[in-house]
KEMAR-290998 format. One line per 4 residues: for each residue x, y, z of C-alpha. Coordinates in nm, 3 decimals, decimal comma, padded with zeros to 5 digits. Example, Ala and Ser with C-alpha at 12.3 -4.5 7.8 and 13.67 -1.06 7.14 Angstrom:
2
01,230 -00,450 00,780  01,367 -00,106 00,714 $
//
This chain:
299
-00,419 02,335 00,028  -00,111 02,482 -00,135  -00,115 02,558 -00,506  00,096 02,363 -00,753 $
00,328 02,663 -00,783  00,369 02,678 -00,405  00,432 02,304 -00,377  00,694 02,316 -00,650 $
00,855 02,620 -00,488  00,869 02,463 -00,140  00,931 02,097 -00,219  01,028 02,062 -00,584 $
01,381 01,960 -00,683  01,485 02,063 -01,036  01,495 01,768 -01,276  01,402 01,528 -00,995 $
01,080 01,611 -00,808  00,781 01,804 -00,940  00,410 01,845 -00,863  00,126 01,845 -01,113 $
-00,253 01,849 -01,110  -00,474 01,641 -01,337  -00,811 01,729 -01,487  -00,994 01,591 -01,181 $
-00,799 01,817 -00,947  -00,582 01,531 -00,820  -00,234 01,641 -00,720  00,053 01,405 -00,798 $
00,423 01,408 -00,711  00,654 01,287 -00,987  01,001 01,161 -00,897  01,278 01,086 -01,144 $
01,622 01,022 -00,999  01,925 00,820 -01,115  01,772 00,500 -00,973  01,402 00,506 -01,056 $
01,092 00,702 -01,147  00,773 00,711 -00,942  00,441 00,888 -00,898  00,251 00,945 -00,572 $
-00,096 01,094 -00,531  -00,142 01,333 -00,241  -00,480 01,172 -00,182  -00,395 00,877 00,038 $
-00,019 00,944 -00,001  -00,070 00,662 -00,249  00,211 00,542 -00,468  00,074 00,468 -00,815 $
00,396 00,397 -01,007  00,750 00,278 -00,936  00,984 00,189 -01,221  01,349 00,113 -01,138 $
01,583 00,217 -01,418  01,618 -00,060 -01,675  01,317 -00,253 -01,540  00,954 -00,295 -01,631 $
00,697 -00,122 -01,403  00,665 -00,301 -01,070  00,338 -00,151 -00,947  00,006 -00,232 -01,116 $
-00,250 00,044 -01,174  -00,583 -00,039 -01,335  -00,648 00,116 -01,676  -00,994 00,191 -01,535 $
-00,868 00,354 -01,215  -01,065 00,667 -01,133  -00,890 00,964 -00,978  -01,183 01,126 -00,800 $
-01,167 01,312 -00,472  -01,274 01,094 -00,182  -01,282 00,774 -00,393  -01,033 00,490 -00,363 $
-00,784 00,437 -00,646  -00,777 00,086 -00,797  -00,414 -00,019 -00,792  -00,093 00,131 -00,666 $
-00,017 00,098 -00,296  -00,313 00,218 -00,087  -00,267 00,281 00,286  -00,529 00,090 00,488 $
-00,557 00,252 00,834  -00,670 00,251 01,119  -00,855 -00,072 01,044  -00,824 -00,337 00,777 $
-01,130 -00,456 00,585  -01,474 -00,369 00,721  -01,496 -00,198 01,059  -01,564 -00,462 01,324 $
-01,878 -00,293 01,459  -01,980 -00,005 01,231  -02,091 -00,127 00,890  -02,130 00,226 00,753 $
-01,765 00,318 00,818  -01,545 00,297 00,508  -01,372 -00,033 00,435  -00,998 -00,020 00,512 $
-01,034 00,304 00,709  -01,021 00,666 00,601  -00,651 00,727 00,535  -00,652 00,603 00,174 $
-00,913 00,857 00,057  -00,800 01,156 00,266  -00,579 01,436 00,140  -00,234 01,417 00,297 $
00,016 01,700 00,341  00,373 01,679 00,224  00,617 01,772 00,498  00,955 01,717 00,340 $
01,134 01,608 00,023  01,502 01,521 00,043  01,770 01,381 -00,182  01,967 01,122 00,014 $
02,344 01,085 -00,011  02,302 00,772 -00,225  02,087 00,958 -00,480  01,753 00,819 -00,363 $
01,460 01,052 -00,293  01,269 01,046 00,036  00,927 01,207 00,069  00,749 01,247 00,403 $
00,369 01,277 00,415  00,143 01,363 00,710  -00,225 01,284 00,751  -00,349 01,619 00,889 $
-00,559 01,638 01,204  -00,854 01,771 01,001  -00,863 01,441 00,805  -00,946 01,233 01,114 $
-01,327 01,190 01,136  -01,393 01,223 01,510  -01,694 00,993 01,494  -01,475 00,720 01,345 $
-01,148 00,779 01,530  -01,178 00,990 01,849  -00,815 00,935 01,949  -00,516 01,169 01,953 $
-00,297 01,012 01,687  -00,051 01,116 01,418  00,016 00,920 01,100  00,315 00,976 00,875 $
00,441 00,794 00,567  00,806 00,807 00,463  00,852 00,685 00,104  01,204 00,634 -00,035 $
01,237 00,603 -00,413  01,543 00,425 -00,548  01,644 00,092 -00,701  01,463 -00,041 -00,394 $
01,133 00,108 -00,277  01,088 00,162 00,096  00,776 00,269 00,284  00,769 00,344 00,659 $
00,417 00,405 00,795  00,446 00,555 01,144  00,159 00,573 01,393  00,211 00,775 01,713 $
-00,035 00,749 02,003  -00,050 01,094 02,161  -00,329 01,001 02,401  -00,336 00,870 02,758 $
-00,503 00,536 02,674  -00,390 00,241 02,458  -00,533 00,226 02,106  -00,581 -00,068 01,872 $
-00,492 -00,030 01,505  -00,533 -00,255 01,205  -00,340 -00,157 00,893  -00,194 -00,267 00,563 $
00,012 -00,145 00,271  -00,228 -00,283 00,009  00,028 -00,303 -00,273  -00,074 -00,422 -00,620 $
00,218 -00,580 -00,806  00,231 -00,603 -01,183  00,278 -00,955 -01,321  00,263 -01,088 -01,675 $
00,009 -01,364 -01,605  -00,094 -01,441 -01,247  -00,172 -01,801 -01,346  00,203 -01,862 -01,387 $
00,309 -01,675 -01,073  00,393 -01,833 -00,741  00,464 -01,684 -00,398  00,746 -01,829 -00,191 $
00,794 -01,779 00,182  00,449 -01,856 00,322  00,491 -02,233 00,339  00,336 -02,390 00,653 $
00,180 -02,057 00,759  -00,170 -02,060 00,905  -00,411 -01,844 00,708  -00,772 -01,730 00,720 $
-00,941 -01,809 00,390  -01,187 -01,523 00,340  -01,326 -01,681 00,022  -01,428 -01,979 00,237 $
-01,586 -01,772 00,513  -01,270 -01,725 00,718  -01,182 -02,096 00,753  -00,843 -02,153 00,913 $
-00,604 -02,346 00,688  -00,233 -02,423 00,653  -00,038 -02,327 00,341  00,119 -02,628 00,171 $
00,393 -02,541 -00,074  00,400 -02,220 -00,274  00,094 -01,999 -00,323  -00,046 -02,039 -00,676 $
-00,341 -01,868 -00,843  -00,620 -02,057 -01,018  -00,925 -01,884 -00,868  -01,031 -01,597 -00,641 $
-00,779 -01,569 -00,357  -00,831 -01,366 -00,039  -00,620 -01,478 00,256  -00,477 -01,336 00,576 $
-00,158 -01,522 00,670  -00,108 -01,496 01,045  00,228 -01,454 01,215  00,390 -01,415 00,873 $
00,699 -01,199 00,927  00,943 -01,358 00,683  01,053 -01,234 00,340  00,831 -01,323 00,047 $
00,927 -01,372 -00,317  00,688 -01,310 -00,605  00,825 -01,537 -00,877  00,715 -01,429 -01,226 $
00,865 -01,661 -01,489  00,717 -01,478 -01,789  00,868 -01,144 -01,681  01,186 -01,329 -01,582 $
01,203 -01,159 -01,245  01,139 -01,198 -00,875  01,013 -00,929 -00,641  01,144 -00,961 -00,286 $
00,930 -00,822 -00,004  01,114 -00,756 00,322  00,924 -00,611 00,615  00,929 -00,514 00,980 $
00,649 -00,427 01,222  00,405 -00,646 01,027  00,277 -00,977 01,161  00,026 -01,051 00,883 $
00,057 -01,096 00,509  -00,256 -01,056 00,298  -00,270 -01,217 -00,048  -00,548 -01,113 -00,285 $
-00,659 -01,160 -00,643  -01,029 -01,107 -00,725  -01,034 -01,336 -01,032  -01,305 -01,315 -01,299 $
-01,646 -01,279 -01,131  -01,530 -01,050 -00,850  -01,343 -00,831 -01,100  -01,661 -00,782 -01,300 $
-01,849 -00,676 -00,986  -01,577 -00,430 -00,884  -01,613 -00,247 -01,214  -01,276 -00,071 -01,218 $
-01,031 -00,359 -01,264  -01,025 -00,326 -01,642  -01,070 -00,607 -01,891  -00,872 -00,908 -01,767 $
-00,694 -00,677 -01,524  -00,691 -00,953 -01,264  -00,450 -01,152 -01,484  -00,181 -00,886 -01,455 $
-00,182 -00,813 -01,082  -00,144 -00,971 -00,743  -00,175 -00,799 -00,407  00,076 -00,900 -00,141 $
00,005 -00,678 00,156  00,219 -00,611 00,461  -00,039 -00,588 00,735  -00,144 -00,612 01,096 $
-00,490 -00,760 01,060  -00,737 -01,006 01,218  -00,560 -01,157 01,520  -00,244 -00,954 01,452 $
-00,378 -00,603 01,517  -00,149 -00,372 01,714  -00,213 -00,239 02,064  -00,023 00,087 02,090 $
00,055 00,215 02,439  00,019 00,585 02,533  00,308 00,783 02,386  00,430 00,489 02,177 $
00,509 00,474 01,804  00,463 00,187 01,565  00,652 00,152 01,236  00,509 -00,060 00,957 $
00,812 -00,078 00,727  00,864 -00,256 00,397  01,127 -00,276 00,123  01,054 -00,400 -00,230 $
01,348 -00,519 -00,441  01,381 -00,661 -00,792  01,593 -00,975 -00,835 $
//
């Protein structure tokens, strides 16, 4: 792993992009351009902050989040890959795959012509546990920081056989009070209600939050709006290459069991995840690429 000095020398941009290391040895990339500021941890290539200029923070990060090597970070925008949730056959494999707790490499940092900043991360070959994923695959994440936030997660099958991937951008959004929030755009979608054992249901009207919510909306490709009346804003989620939308809030009892949500943290977050999960996993042909792309915008 390159030192902080080497990373800043190779990829830093004066007054815009810099690398730092915290007391736990975590390496972070800080971005501050004319449009927004952001922070990304090299572990998991995980965005932990995005603040468009003149706006309140958009991404929620738990006050109790632990930045420990090999441990998941509570909040931000974790990358779930190459499966979503528990592994379908191996209970001892990590939930949501291994990408979110692995150390990624940074390949490139560029200032775009419009003043946005694009960072490209690579999950190195050494981070692929062969007992969990014995396939020739590359995984890259292109993150563009501006007044909009864009993430393009690119899987390339280098092997001679098809592979099946489940994935999600497990983004935690900051809200003032989730009990007043509603999600628009999922009306009439079929979803699997994981709180109710995976029962198949149909969404009637907007999604509202009054209890633990854990749902996989199937065939959900349309834009979604997070409407937050107390913050007087909407967050628009536009995506491509994602057939599922996962909606999650752990509520009171589950939050207490998790241990790192922070006191009443559940009130100030909602996860709306762009995914390919359950029945919507991706079969990737030999030599093919798949792009899971999303744009977040403030209205």
